[in-house]
Structures are given as C-alpha cells and as structure tokens.
Short mmCIF file of the C-alpha atoms (twelve columns), coordinates in Angstrom:
data_MODEL
# 
_entry.id   MODEL 
# 
loop_
_atom_site.group_PDB 
_atom_site.id 
_atom_site.type_symbol 
_atom_site.label_atom_id 
_atom_site.label_alt_id 
_atom_site.label_comp_id 
_atom_site.label_asym_id 
_atom_site.label_seq_id 
_atom_site.Cartn_x 
_atom_site.Cartn_y 
_atom_site.Cartn_z 
_atom_site.pdbx_PDB_model_num 
ATOM 1   C CA . MET A 1   85.191  123.853 95.320  1 
ATOM 2   C CA . LYS A 2   83.362  122.565 98.373  1 
ATOM 3   C CA . MET A 3   82.477  118.918 98.817  1 
ATOM 4   C CA . MET A 4   80.369  117.857 101.773 1 
ATOM 5   C CA . GLY A 5   80.954  121.290 103.343 1 
ATOM 6   C CA . LEU A 6   84.743  120.977 103.094 1 
ATOM 7   C CA . THR A 7   87.259  122.571 100.827 1 
ATOM 8   C CA . ASP A 8   89.342  120.324 98.595  1 
ATOM 9   C CA . LEU A 9   92.353  119.837 100.882 1 
ATOM 10  C CA . PRO A 10  90.571  118.517 104.012 1 
ATOM 11  C CA . TYR A 11  88.260  116.392 101.872 1 
ATOM 12  C CA . TRP A 12  91.064  114.601 100.034 1 
ATOM 13  C CA . LEU A 13  93.262  114.366 103.138 1 
ATOM 14  C CA . SER A 14  90.432  112.675 105.021 1 
ATOM 15  C CA . TRP A 15  90.123  110.040 102.284 1 
ATOM 16  C CA . PHE A 16  93.895  109.617 102.137 1 
ATOM 17  C CA . PHE A 17  94.252  109.068 105.894 1 
ATOM 18  C CA . TYR A 18  91.238  106.761 105.981 1 
ATOM 19  C CA . TYR A 19  92.685  104.483 103.307 1 
ATOM 20  C CA . LEU A 20  96.158  104.833 104.764 1 
ATOM 21  C CA . ILE A 21  94.832  103.262 107.953 1 
ATOM 22  C CA . VAL A 22  92.797  100.617 106.081 1 
ATOM 23  C CA . VAL A 23  95.715  99.616  103.849 1 
ATOM 24  C CA . THR A 24  98.085  99.538  106.827 1 
ATOM 25  C CA . VAL A 25  95.820  97.245  108.866 1 
ATOM 26  C CA . ILE A 26  95.185  94.922  105.926 1 
ATOM 27  C CA . SER A 27  98.907  94.827  105.109 1 
ATOM 28  C CA . ILE A 28  99.767  93.918  108.692 1 
ATOM 29  C CA . ILE A 29  97.234  91.074  108.678 1 
ATOM 30  C CA . ILE A 30  98.389  89.784  105.298 1 
ATOM 31  C CA . SER A 31  102.062 90.025  106.257 1 
ATOM 32  C CA . LEU A 32  101.416 87.997  109.423 1 
ATOM 33  C CA . ILE A 33  99.683  85.323  107.368 1 
ATOM 34  C CA . ALA A 34  102.335 85.445  104.630 1 
ATOM 35  C CA . ARG A 35  105.102 85.161  107.235 1 
ATOM 36  C CA . ALA A 36  103.986 81.573  107.822 1 
ATOM 37  C CA . ILE A 37  104.030 80.888  104.077 1 
ATOM 38  C CA . PHE A 38  107.422 82.529  103.493 1 
ATOM 39  C CA . PRO A 39  109.448 81.718  106.618 1 
ATOM 40  C CA . ASN A 40  112.773 82.823  105.095 1 
ATOM 41  C CA . SER A 41  111.514 86.306  104.221 1 
ATOM 42  C CA . GLN A 42  111.673 89.278  106.539 1 
ATOM 43  C CA . GLY A 43  108.269 90.353  107.786 1 
ATOM 44  C CA . PHE A 44  108.937 94.041  107.220 1 
ATOM 45  C CA . PHE A 45  109.575 93.538  103.514 1 
ATOM 46  C CA . ILE A 46  106.429 91.472  103.129 1 
ATOM 47  C CA . PHE A 47  104.488 94.234  104.870 1 
ATOM 48  C CA . LEU A 48  106.157 96.917  102.751 1 
ATOM 49  C CA . TYR A 49  105.337 95.054  99.543  1 
ATOM 50  C CA . PHE A 50  101.629 94.766  100.331 1 
ATOM 51  C CA . TRP A 51  101.437 98.286  101.774 1 
ATOM 52  C CA . LEU A 52  103.012 99.883  98.709  1 
ATOM 53  C CA . TYR A 53  100.761 97.860  96.417  1 
ATOM 54  C CA . GLY A 54  97.668  98.919  98.370  1 
ATOM 55  C CA . MET A 55  98.669  102.572 98.280  1 
ATOM 56  C CA . ALA A 56  99.356  102.292 94.547  1 
ATOM 57  C CA . LEU A 57  95.860  100.868 94.013  1 
ATOM 58  C CA . PHE A 58  94.385  103.711 96.052  1 
ATOM 59  C CA . SER A 59  96.240  106.278 93.957  1 
ATOM 60  C CA . TYR A 60  95.177  104.492 90.788  1 
ATOM 61  C CA . SER A 61  91.526  104.579 91.823  1 
ATOM 62  C CA . ILE A 62  91.739  108.319 92.543  1 
ATOM 63  C CA . PHE A 63  93.333  108.797 89.120  1 
ATOM 64  C CA . ILE A 64  90.572  106.830 87.366  1 
ATOM 65  C CA . SER A 65  87.795  108.601 89.290  1 
ATOM 66  C CA . CYS A 66  88.787  112.015 87.978  1 
ATOM 67  C CA . PHE A 67  87.639  111.028 84.478  1 
ATOM 68  C CA . PHE A 68  84.040  110.294 85.499  1 
ATOM 69  C CA . SER A 69  81.317  112.402 87.076  1 
ATOM 70  C CA . ASN A 70  78.930  109.536 87.865  1 
ATOM 71  C CA . GLY A 71  79.957  107.226 90.695  1 
ATOM 72  C CA . LYS A 72  78.340  104.103 89.264  1 
ATOM 73  C CA . VAL A 73  79.967  104.549 85.881  1 
ATOM 74  C CA . ALA A 74  83.316  105.264 87.556  1 
ATOM 75  C CA . SER A 75  83.166  102.103 89.659  1 
ATOM 76  C CA . ILE A 76  82.246  99.890  86.700  1 
ATOM 77  C CA . ALA A 77  84.808  101.472 84.379  1 
ATOM 78  C CA . GLY A 78  87.495  101.419 87.092  1 
ATOM 79  C CA . SER A 79  86.921  97.721  87.748  1 
ATOM 80  C CA . LEU A 80  87.066  96.919  84.049  1 
ATOM 81  C CA . ILE A 81  90.190  99.028  83.517  1 
ATOM 82  C CA . LEU A 82  91.908  97.347  86.462  1 
ATOM 83  C CA . PHE A 83  90.915  93.888  85.220  1 
ATOM 84  C CA . PHE A 84  92.062  94.452  81.645  1 
ATOM 85  C CA . SER A 85  95.244  96.201  82.743  1 
ATOM 86  C CA . SER A 86  96.243  92.970  84.489  1 
ATOM 87  C CA . PHE A 87  96.725  91.448  81.035  1 
ATOM 88  C CA . LEU A 88  99.372  94.065  80.249  1 
ATOM 89  C CA . ILE A 89  101.838 92.059  82.306  1 
ATOM 90  C CA . LEU A 90  102.064 89.684  79.340  1 
ATOM 91  C CA . ILE A 91  103.543 92.523  77.282  1 
ATOM 92  C CA . VAL A 92  105.862 93.671  80.040  1 
ATOM 93  C CA . SER A 93  107.167 90.203  80.887  1 
ATOM 94  C CA . ASP A 94  108.227 89.528  77.280  1 
ATOM 95  C CA . GLU A 95  112.023 89.775  77.167  1 
ATOM 96  C CA . ASN A 96  112.034 90.810  73.504  1 
ATOM 97  C CA . GLY A 97  109.313 93.427  73.976  1 
ATOM 98  C CA . ASN A 98  109.533 97.109  73.235  1 
ATOM 99  C CA . LYS A 99  111.148 99.051  76.102  1 
ATOM 100 C CA . GLY A 100 108.963 102.074 75.447  1 
ATOM 101 C CA . ALA A 101 105.831 99.969  75.905  1 
ATOM 102 C CA . LYS A 102 107.263 98.499  79.088  1 
ATOM 103 C CA . HIS A 103 107.914 101.953 80.511  1 
ATOM 104 C CA . PHE A 104 104.462 103.207 79.510  1 
ATOM 105 C CA . PHE A 105 102.602 100.227 80.966  1 
ATOM 106 C CA . SER A 106 104.504 100.474 84.237  1 
ATOM 107 C CA . ILE A 107 102.082 103.221 85.356  1 
ATOM 108 C CA . PHE A 108 99.506  100.516 86.048  1 
ATOM 109 C CA . PRO A 109 99.891  99.103  89.574  1 
ATOM 110 C CA . VAL A 110 98.848  95.610  88.487  1 
ATOM 111 C CA . VAL A 111 101.693 95.440  85.961  1 
ATOM 112 C CA . THR A 112 104.384 96.283  88.497  1 
ATOM 113 C CA . ILE A 113 103.750 93.122  90.513  1 
# 
C-alpha cells in the first residue's frame, strides 16, 4: 500500500527516525535538568530511563492508531486510553494482586513506570 507516494517501509521508517530524534533530544534535555535534581544518579541512566519511556509511548501510539481509520477519532481515543491506563498502576502496585493481571497490564507503558 502506498502512503504519500511511499511504500510502507520508507513511510514507517521516516516516522520512526523522526521520533527517534525527537525523543532523543527531549531525553537529553530532561536528563540534564534531572541531573541537578538527582545529583547521586548517573546521567546516562536518567537519559536511558526517559528515552526508553519515550520510545515505548511512540510504539504505544502506533499500536493504538492501527485500530482507527479517522485521525481525529484516533487522537481522542488514544489520549483517553493513555489517561485511563495510568490508573492501572493501582492494580499492578497491589502486593496481593493477581500476577496474571500484573503481567497483562504491563503492556501499557504508563504502568511500567
């Protein structure tokens, strides 16, 4: 299938590299700011934490977008799904909770924080 005159591979690679650069720059800026807040932490691990989280959110948004054909509906539904999935951390953080539920809910990037 062609999108914007491109086949699937160059189209998706262009989006991947674009957000790879965006997430990397934002993670560098945040890790420099967070380095002042957490002086005993290594800067690389702070960067890695934010970079992996940003890439997980990018992957999550691509996953959600495949269920919708309309961009406006996808953006509204994706925002709502991301917001409500942040409440799943209450289930995961319960020490007496079901392990199966914990493993299932770990697919959401907000829960893994």
